[in-house]
C-alpha positions in Angstrom: 14.7 -12.6 23.9 12.1 -11.2 21.4 9.7 -13.5 19.8 9.4 -13.2 16.2 6.3 -13.5 14.1 6.1 -14.5 10.9 3.2 -12.2 8.9 1.0 -13.9 6.5 1.5 -12.8 3.2 -1.2 -12.2 0.7 -1.7 -11.2 -2.9 -2.0 -7.4 -3.3 -4.1 -7.8 -6.2 -7.2 -6.8 -3.9 -5.9 -3.2 -3.0 -7.7 -1.3 -5.8 -10.8 -3.4 -6.8 -11.5 -3.5 -10.5 -14.4 -2.2 -11.5 -16.7 -2.2 -15.0 -15.6 1.3 -15.5 -11.9 0.5 -14.9 -10.3 1.2 -18.1 -7.3 -0.9 -19.7 -5.2 2.0 -19.2 -5.8 2.2 -15.7 -5.5 -1.6 -15.5 -1.9 -1.5 -16.8 -1.0 1.6 -14.6 -2.5 -0.5 -11.6 -0.4 -3.4 -12.5 2.7 -1.6 -12.8 2.3 -0.3 -9.3 1.5 -3.7 -7.6 4.4 -5.0 -9.2 6.7 -1.9 -7.9 4.7 -2.4 -4.3 5.9 -6.3 -4.3 9.7 -5.3 -5.0 9.6 -3.6 -1.6 10.7 -5.2 1.5 7.7 -6.9 3.6 7.9 -4.0 6.2 7.8 -1.2 3.7 5.0 -2.8 1.8 3.0 -3.1 4.9 3.6 0.5 5.9 2.8 1.9 2.4 -0.4 -0.2 2.1 -1.7 0.9 5.6 -0.9 4.4 5.1 -1.4 5.2 1.5 -4.4 3.0 0.7 -5.9 1.8 3.8 -5.6 5.2 5.6 -4.1 4.0 8.9 -2.1 6.7 11.0 1.8 6.5 11.5 0.8 5.7 15.2 -1.5 2.9 14.3 1.1 1.3 11.8 3.6 1.6 14.7 1.1 -0.5 16.8 0.5 -3.2 14.0 4.2 -3.3 13.4 5.3 -3.2 17.0 7.7 -0.8 16.4 8.2 3.0 16.9 6.9 6.1 15.0 10.1 7.0 13.8 10.8 3.7 12.5 7.2 3.6 10.4 8.1 7.3 9.2 11.5 6.0 7.9 10.0 2.8 6.2 7.4 5.2 4.4 10.0 7.7 3.3 12.2 4.9 2.0 9.4 3.0 0.5 8.3 6.0 -1.4 11.8 6.6 -2.6 12.1 3.2 -3.7 8.9 3.5 -5.7 9.6 6.5 -7.3 12.7 4.8 -8.5 11.0 1.6 -9.8 8.1 3.6 -11.4 10.5 6.2 -13.2 13.2 4.1 -14.2 13.8 3.7 -18.0 12.6 0.9 -19.8 15.3 -1.9 -20.5 16.3 -2.6 -24.1 16.7 -6.0 -25.5 20.3 -7.1 -26.6 19.4 -5.6 -30.1 18.6 -2.2 -28.8 15.1 -2.5 -29.6 12.4 -2.5 -27.2 
C-alpha cells in the first residue's frame, strides 16, 4: 500500500516579493493572480509554482511530486487553463445590476 504524505501548505504571498518600486497596479494584479492560484488543486498549484515561478524542469517536478512526467504535463496544462478561465472571467454583478 502506498504511503500518503501530507504536504505542508504555506502562504503564496512570498512568490513575488514586493519591492519599493512595485506600483499599486502591480500589487492589484499580483493579488488577483495569487488568489487565482490558490483556487487550483494543491497538485496543480505546486506544479505551476515550481515550473513557472521557480524554474524547475518537468522532470524535477515529477521527482518532487513522486509522479511521472506526463502527469506533471497534464497538471501544468490543466492548471494554466483553469488560471486562464479564472483570470478572464467577467466580474459578477450585484443583485441590483451594479458593480
